C-alpha positions as CSV (number, residue, x, y, z in Angstrom):
1,M,0.7,13.4,8.3
2,S,-2.2,12.3,10.5
3,G,-0.4,9.1,11.5
4,F,-3.4,6.8,11.4
5,A,-2.5,5.2,8.1
6,H,1.2,5.3,8.4
7,G,3.4,2.6,9.9
8,F,2.6,-0.5,7.8
9,E,5.5,0.1,5.4
10,S,8.8,-1.8,5.7
11,G,10.8,1.4,6.0
12,P,11.2,4.8,4.5
13,P,10.4,5.3,0.9
14,G,13.0,4.2,-1.6
15,V,15.0,6.7,-3.6
16,D,12.2,6.9,-6.2
17,G,9.5,7.3,-3.5
18,R,8.1,3.8,-3.6
19,L,7.1,2.2,-0.3
20,D,6.9,-1.6,0.1
21,A,4.3,-3.0,2.4
22,P,4.9,-6.5,3.7
23,A,1.1,-7.0,3.7
24,F,1.0,-6.6,-0.1
25,H,3.2,-9.6,-0.6
26,R,0.9,-11.7,1.7
27,N,-2.5,-10.6,0.5
28,H,-2.6,-9.3,-3.1
29,E,-3.4,-12.7,-4.6
30,P,-6.2,-13.5,-2.1
31,I,-7.7,-10.0,-2.5
32,W,-7.5,-10.4,-6.3
33,S,-9.2,-13.8,-6.1
34,A,-12.1,-12.3,-4.2
35,L,-12.3,-9.2,-6.3
36,A,-11.9,-10.5,-9.9
37,P,-15.3,-12.2,-10.2
38,W,-17.1,-9.0,-9.3
39,L,-15.3,-6.8,-11.9
40,P,-16.8,-6.2,-15.4
41,Q,-15.2,-7.9,-18.4
42,H,-15.5,-4.7,-20.4
43,A,-13.9,-1.3,-20.2
44,A,-14.7,0.3,-16.9
45,G,-13.3,2.3,-14.1
46,V,-12.5,1.3,-10.5
47,L,-11.8,3.8,-7.7
48,E,-9.5,2.5,-5.0
49,I,-10.0,4.2,-1.7
50,G,-6.9,4.2,0.6
51,S,-4.4,2.9,-2.0
52,G,-1.5,3.1,0.5
53,T,1.8,2.2,-1.1
54,G,0.2,1.8,-4.6
55,Q,1.3,-1.8,-5.0
56,H,-2.2,-3.3,-5.1
57,V,-3.4,-0.9,-7.8
58,V,-0.4,-1.7,-10.0
59,A,-0.9,-5.5,-9.5
60,F,-4.6,-5.3,-10.3
61,A,-4.1,-3.0,-13.3
62,R,-1.7,-5.6,-14.7
63,K,-4.3,-8.3,-14.3
64,A,-7.2,-6.2,-15.7
65,P,-5.8,-3.9,-18.4
66,H,-9.4,-3.2,-19.6
67,I,-10.1,-1.4,-16.4
68,V,-9.0,2.2,-15.6
69,W,-7.8,2.3,-12.0
70,W,-8.2,5.5,-9.9
71,P,-5.9,5.3,-6.9
72,T,-6.6,7.6,-3.9
73,D,-5.2,8.3,-0.5
74,L,-5.2,11.0,2.2
75,E,-1.5,10.8,3.2
76,D,1.2,12.7,1.2
77,V,3.7,9.9,1.7
78,H,1.3,7.4,0.2
79,L,0.3,9.7,-2.7
80,G,4.1,10.0,-3.5
81,S,4.5,6.2,-3.3
82,I,1.5,5.5,-5.5
83,E,2.8,7.9,-8.1
84,A,6.3,6.3,-7.9
85,W,4.8,2.8,-8.4
86,R,2.7,4.1,-11.3
87,R,5.7,5.7,-13.0
88,D,7.7,2.5,-12.5
89,C,5.2,0.1,-14.0
90,G,4.4,2.3,-17.0
91,L,0.8,1.1,-17.3
92,S,-1.6,3.4,-19.1
93,N,-4.7,2.2,-17.2
94,I,-3.7,3.8,-13.9
95,R,-4.7,7.4,-13.4
96,P,-2.6,9.8,-11.2
97,A,-3.1,9.4,-7.5
98,R,-5.7,11.7,-6.0
99,R,-6.2,13.0,-2.5
100,L,-9.5,11.7,-1.1
101,D,-10.7,12.5,2.4
102,L,-13.7,10.3,3.3
103,T,-14.2,12.3,6.5
104,S,-15.1,15.3,4.5
105,P,-18.8,15.5,3.4
106,D,-17.8,16.0,-0.3
107,W,-14.7,13.7,0.1
108,G,-12.6,16.7,-1.0
109,L,-13.8,16.3,-4.6
110,N,-14.6,19.1,-7.1
111,T,-17.2,19.1,-9.9
112,A,-14.8,17.6,-12.4
113,D,-13.9,14.8,-10.0
114,S,-17.6,14.1,-9.3
115,N,-18.4,13.8,-13.0
116,T,-15.5,11.4,-13.5
117,L,-16.6,9.2,-10.7
118,R,-20.2,8.8,-12.0
119,G,-19.1,6.2,-14.5
120,L,-17.3,3.9,-12.2
121,A,-18.1,0.2,-12.2
122,A,-16.8,-0.3,-8.6
123,I,-15.2,1.2,-5.5
124,L,-12.5,-0.9,-3.9
125,C,-11.4,-0.5,-0.3
126,A,-8.9,-3.1,1.0
127,N,-6.6,-3.0,4.0
128,V,-8.1,0.2,5.3
129,I,-10.8,-0.3,7.9
130,H,-8.3,-1.4,10.6
131,I,-6.3,1.9,10.2
132,A,-9.2,4.3,9.6
133,P,-10.2,6.9,12.2
134,W,-13.5,6.4,14.0
């Protein structure tokens, strides 16, 4: 683990792998209030960069079931937590967590990934800039 994105969790992952970020409880509603007006009202896809614990993508997928959410992260512990939250919520509009490295020229994507991402309505990045490497 690179360490730059770790440390905001309230402790080690739970037995099922879910992390719980205190920031989520404080900011998911304000983020949703700012985000919702910009989202399409029809079926679409949204890529979340730096999904962290996975709590935001689950909350937003509940509020916008017509949108397919694509969570991503660089850190293994976060990818595990995103998957654990995804399994726990049982929502069909959240895709499996993917590793995404924005410091790589191709973001670590392959051709199939690139084709999938062409149809996105939006890219969401919240709670990331302050922990991103220069």
